[in-house]
Every structure is written in C-alpha cells, then in structure tokens.
N, C-alpha and C positions, 0 to 999 in steps of 0.2 A: 348144540344148536337150539335145543329146547330152552336152555338157560338164557341164551341170547334173546330168543323170542319173548320169554317172560320178562326180561329186563327191558326190552323195547316196549312191551305192553305196560309195564309199571311206569316207565318214563312218559309214555303217551297219555296215560290216565292221570298223571300228576301225583301218584302215590309214591311214597318212599319205601325202599325195601326194608324188611325187618332188620333190627340191629344185629341179630345173630348171623345174618348173611355176610357181614363184613368180617374179613379175616384180620385179627389183630396181629401186630408185629410180634414175633417171638422175643422174649426177654434176652438181652445181651449182657454179658459180663463186662466189667470195666476194661479188661484186656482186649475183648473183641471191639469195643467202642474205640479204644486207643488205636488199634490196628486199622480200623476203618478210617479214622482221621488221618493216619499216616499215609494211607493208600489213596486218599482223595486226589483227584487230578483237576486242576483249574483249567479254564479255557485257554489261558495263556500258555500253560505247560503243554496242553494238548496240541497247540499250534507250533510248539518248539521254542517257546520263550522261557522255559524253565531254567533254573540255575545249574542243574547237574547235566553236563553235556554228554555224559556216558550213559544216561538213562535210556532204555530201549522203549519205543512206543510202537505198537502194532496196530494196523488198520486193515479192514477188509475193503478191497477195491474191486470194482466191477471190471472184468476183462472186456476190452473193446470188441464189439461184434458178438457178444455172448451174454447170457444171463448168469454165467458162472462168476464166482467171486474168488479172489485169491488173497491170501494174507501177506501183507507187506510190512516188514519190521525195519525200523531205522532208529539210529541214536538221535538224541535231541540235536547234537552238533551237525549231523548229516542233514536233518530236516531244515535246520537254520541255513546251512550252506546252499541247499537246493532252492530254498525260498529266496535267498539273496541273489543267487545267480539268475533265477527267473525274473526277479524284479529288475536287475541290471539289463537283461536282454530286452525286456519290454521298453525300458526307458531309452535304450540305444535305438530300438526300432522306431519309437515315436519321435526321437530327435533327428533321425536321418531323413524323415519325410520333409519335403519342401512344399511350401504353399504355392500352387500354380498361379494364384492371383497376385502374389507378392513378388 
C-alpha cells in the first residue's frame, strides 16, 4: 500500500520513478523464445477460428448468481459448433418475427 501511495505521489507531482525501480525482463534462451512463439494464441484462435480442431481452450466463466468462477474447457471444434448453433438460433428467431405494420 505504501508503494502504491508513493507511486501516486510521484505521478501527481510529475516526477518519474528512478530507473532502478523498473524490473527488467529476465533474459530468455532461444529455446524459451521459440516455445513462447509456439504457444502464442491469436484472437481468432481464442474465439475458435484456429486450424487445429482438437486443440483444447479453457476459460474461467462466472457462475450465474454467484461470484464464484468455474473453469470450462472445450475443443476448438466444439466452440465453433456452439457459436454456429447460437448464430443460427438467433437468425431463426429474428426471421420468425413479423412486422405488425406490414
């Protein structure tokens, strides 16, 4: 809490924190950098548009009526199927409505 107050005080006064206060990133080997590149997830893959349909994606979702969260894991193919089914349902519901004026 004291660190937060000190940072707010520095920000309010317009002063920059000393350079030694910034934490440098630890050095990585080429193997670690390659692994990080392989594990990167794009936004398209996150939403289920990735090429590998067997890849498992896990999310934390809030339980309705509670502050508790639960972990939900699905394959990319399952996410895509769920998304497509929801899209079809919404389109069907919107198409079934009739215009009372027309």
